[in-house]
C-alpha positions as CSV (number, residue, x, y, z in Angstrom):
1,M,5.4,-3.7,-1.7
2,I,2.4,-4.2,0.5
3,T,-0.6,-5.7,-1.3
4,A,-4.3,-5.6,-0.5
5,K,-4.1,-9.3,0.4
6,D,-1.3,-8.8,2.9
7,L,-3.1,-5.9,4.4
8,A,-6.3,-7.9,4.8
9,E,-4.4,-10.8,6.3
10,W,-2.6,-8.7,8.9
11,A,-5.8,-6.7,9.7
12,S,-7.7,-9.9,10.3
13,A,-4.9,-11.2,12.5
14,A,-5.0,-8.0,14.5
15,L,-8.8,-8.3,14.9
16,V,-8.4,-11.8,16.4
17,F,-5.6,-10.6,18.7
18,G,-7.5,-7.5,19.8
19,C,-10.7,-9.4,20.3
20,G,-9.0,-12.0,22.4
21,G,-7.2,-9.4,24.4
22,L,-10.4,-7.6,25.2
23,V,-12.2,-10.8,26.2
24,G,-9.3,-11.8,28.4
25,H,-9.3,-8.4,30.1
26,Y,-13.0,-8.4,30.9
27,A,-12.9,-12.1,31.8
28,A,-10.3,-11.2,34.5
29,E,-12.7,-8.6,35.9
30,G,-15.6,-11.1,35.9
31,M,-18.4,-11.5,33.4
32,S,-21.9,-12.7,33.5
33,L,-23.2,-15.6,31.4
34,V,-24.6,-13.2,28.8
35,Q,-21.3,-11.4,28.6
36,W,-19.5,-14.7,28.1
37,A,-21.9,-15.6,25.3
38,G,-21.2,-12.2,23.6
39,A,-17.5,-12.6,24.1
40,L,-17.5,-16.1,22.6
41,T,-19.5,-14.8,19.6
42,A,-17.0,-12.0,19.1
43,V,-14.0,-14.3,19.2
44,L,-15.6,-16.9,16.9
45,G,-16.6,-14.1,14.5
46,S,-13.1,-12.7,14.4
47,V,-11.6,-16.1,13.8
48,T,-14.2,-16.7,11.0
49,V,-13.1,-13.4,9.3
50,A,-9.5,-14.4,9.5
51,V,-10.1,-17.8,8.0
52,A,-12.3,-16.4,5.3
53,V,-9.7,-13.8,4.3
54,R,-7.1,-16.6,3.9
55,V,-9.3,-19.2,2.2
56,W,-11.8,-17.2,0.0
57,P,-9.3,-15.8,-2.5
58,A,-7.9,-19.3,-3.2
59,K,-11.4,-20.6,-4.0
60,A,-12.2,-17.6,-6.2
61,E,-8.9,-18.1,-8.1
62,A,-9.6,-21.8,-8.6
63,K,-13.0,-21.0,-10.1
64,V,-11.5,-18.5,-12.5
65,R,-9.0,-21.2,-13.6
66,Q,-11.8,-23.7,-14.2
67,R,-13.6,-21.3,-16.5
68,D,-10.5,-20.8,-18.7
């Protein structure tokens, strides 16, 4: 059975992969400095989402356990 957590993890991984692919494609065609800055921001943002999806639920679960 596919859970919401599994779906979120796979979707965030696909976001990182897709973002990296687009950046690589446009980098091969040539980009200006402003475009490079935007590409770097997009890649770092997608990696941040992927890390947050994997780390955040564990922290929330730990807080719930502390309250009990």
